[in-house]
C-alpha positions as CSV (number, residue, x, y, z in Angstrom):
1,M,0.0,0.0,0.0
2,F,1.4,3.4,-0.9
3,L,0.7,6.5,1.2
4,W,1.0,9.7,-0.8
5,R,2.1,12.8,1.1
6,I,2.3,16.4,0.0
7,E,4.6,18.9,1.8
8,V,3.2,22.4,2.0
9,E,4.7,25.2,4.0
10,E,6.6,22.8,6.3
11,R,3.4,20.9,7.1
12,V,2.5,17.5,5.8
13,Y,-1.0,16.7,4.4
14,N,-2.0,13.1,4.1
15,R,-4.0,12.6,0.8
16,D,-5.3,9.2,1.8
17,P,-8.3,9.1,2.2
18,V,-9.1,12.8,2.7
19,T,-7.4,15.7,1.0
20,I,-6.7,18.7,3.2
21,H,-6.1,22.0,1.4
22,P,-4.0,24.7,3.1
23,E,-5.6,28.2,3.3
24,G,-5.9,29.8,-0.1
25,A,-5.1,26.6,-2.0
26,V,-7.5,25.7,-4.9
27,P,-8.5,22.0,-5.0
28,L,-7.7,20.2,-8.2
29,Q,-10.6,19.7,-10.6
30,S,-11.1,17.3,-13.5
31,G,-10.6,18.7,-17.0
32,V,-13.2,16.4,-18.3
33,V,-16.3,18.2,-19.6
34,T,-19.5,16.4,-20.0
35,S,-22.1,17.4,-22.5
36,P,-25.9,16.8,-22.9
37,A,-24.9,15.2,-26.2
38,D,-23.3,12.3,-24.3
39,E,-26.6,11.1,-22.8
40,M,-28.5,11.9,-26.0
41,L,-26.1,9.7,-28.0
42,S,-26.4,6.9,-25.5
43,R,-30.2,7.0,-25.9
44,A,-29.9,7.2,-29.7
45,I,-27.7,4.0,-29.7
46,G,-30.3,2.2,-27.5
47,E,-33.2,3.3,-29.6
48,T,-31.4,2.3,-32.8
49,L,-30.7,-1.2,-31.4
50,E,-34.4,-1.7,-30.6
51,A,-35.3,-0.9,-34.3
52,P,-35.5,-3.5,-37.0
53,P,-32.0,-3.9,-38.6
54,A,-33.2,-2.6,-42.0
55,E,-34.4,0.7,-40.4
56,R,-31.4,1.4,-38.2
57,A,-29.2,3.5,-40.5
58,D,-32.0,5.9,-41.3
59,L,-33.2,6.1,-37.7
60,F,-29.7,6.7,-36.4
61,E,-29.0,9.4,-39.0
62,R,-32.2,11.2,-37.9
63,L,-31.3,11.0,-34.2
64,V,-27.7,12.2,-34.8
65,R,-29.1,15.2,-36.8
66,D,-31.4,15.9,-33.8
67,I,-28.4,15.9,-31.5
68,A,-26.3,18.2,-33.8
69,D,-29.3,20.6,-34.1
70,F,-29.8,20.6,-30.3
71,M,-26.1,21.2,-29.6
72,A,-25.9,24.0,-32.3
73,R,-28.7,25.8,-30.3
74,H,-26.5,25.5,-27.1
75,P,-23.1,27.0,-28.0
76,E,-22.2,27.3,-24.3
77,E,-21.8,23.5,-24.2
78,R,-18.9,21.5,-25.5
79,P,-18.9,21.4,-29.3
80,W,-20.4,18.3,-30.9
81,T,-20.1,17.3,-34.5
82,C,-20.8,14.2,-36.6
83,T,-20.2,13.7,-40.3
84,L,-21.9,11.0,-42.3
85,Y,-20.1,8.9,-44.9
86,T,-21.1,5.8,-46.9
87,G,-18.6,3.0,-46.6
88,S,-17.2,1.2,-49.6
89,D,-19.4,-1.8,-48.5
90,G,-22.6,0.3,-48.3
91,S,-22.3,0.9,-44.6
92,S,-23.4,4.1,-42.9
93,I,-20.4,5.7,-41.1
94,F,-21.0,8.4,-38.5
95,R,-17.6,10.1,-37.7
96,G,-17.5,12.3,-34.6
97,G,-15.1,15.1,-33.9
98,V,-13.0,13.3,-31.3
99,G,-11.7,10.3,-33.1
100,H,-14.7,8.0,-32.6
101,S,-17.0,6.6,-35.2
102,L,-20.2,4.5,-35.2
103,V,-20.9,2.2,-38.2
104,I,-24.1,0.5,-39.3
105,D,-23.2,-2.3,-41.6
106,P,-25.4,-3.3,-44.6
107,A,-27.0,-6.0,-42.3
108,G,-28.0,-3.4,-39.8
109,R,-25.4,-4.3,-37.1
110,L,-24.1,-1.3,-35.1
111,W,-20.3,-1.0,-34.4
112,R,-18.1,1.3,-32.4
113,A,-14.9,2.2,-34.2
114,R,-11.9,4.4,-34.0
115,S,-12.0,6.9,-36.8
116,Y,-8.5,6.3,-38.1
117,E,-7.4,2.8,-37.0
118,D,-10.5,0.9,-37.9
119,F,-10.8,1.9,-41.6
120,D,-8.8,1.5,-44.7
121,T,-9.0,5.0,-46.0
122,T,-8.2,6.6,-49.3
123,Y,-8.0,10.4,-49.8
124,K,-8.6,12.9,-52.6
125,F,-6.0,15.6,-52.9
126,T,-6.4,19.0,-54.6
127,E,-4.1,22.0,-54.5
128,T,-6.0,23.3,-51.5
129,S,-7.5,20.3,-49.7
130,C,-7.2,16.7,-48.6
131,E,-10.5,14.9,-48.2
132,I,-11.7,11.4,-47.5
133,D,-12.4,9.5,-50.7
134,T,-13.3,6.0,-49.5
135,L,-13.7,4.3,-46.1
136,T,-13.6,0.6,-45.8
137,P,-14.6,-0.6,-42.4
138,L,-12.4,-3.2,-40.6
139,Y,-15.1,-4.9,-38.6
140,A,-12.7,-7.4,-37.0
141,Q,-11.1,-4.5,-35.1
142,M,-14.4,-2.9,-34.0
143,F,-16.8,-3.5,-31.0
144,E,-20.3,-4.6,-32.0
145,Y,-23.1,-3.0,-30.0
146,R,-25.9,-5.5,-29.2
147,P,-29.4,-5.0,-27.7
148,R,-29.5,-5.7,-24.0
């Protein structure tokens, strides 16, 4: 068992289990910011999984657009974005702004993916831009969401 100690102004403050802050010290706070979009996305995934597989891509697209619209009306919140692509296999790919993607394959299964590692990606280059040309999902590397 480790016992962490902090020396402040010649006094020792034991951080286990209670943190004592000297006068004027500001307690540490997490840099993690939550967003209403987090809960909305969780509900959208659950609702999508309850739908028949053939309807999932269209339903999820509508729900994601609803989240984006809600977040656009609340600029005080953490920004939230999602871009829709069609995979080379006909899948619907929803790429978020923080390196995560959700994929609905042609059979209607829902997958969680990393936006870069879990796709074979080709790009289009112009003099002023570099854009995604094709995305081929690598399902063996992804996590499949299943109804509870």
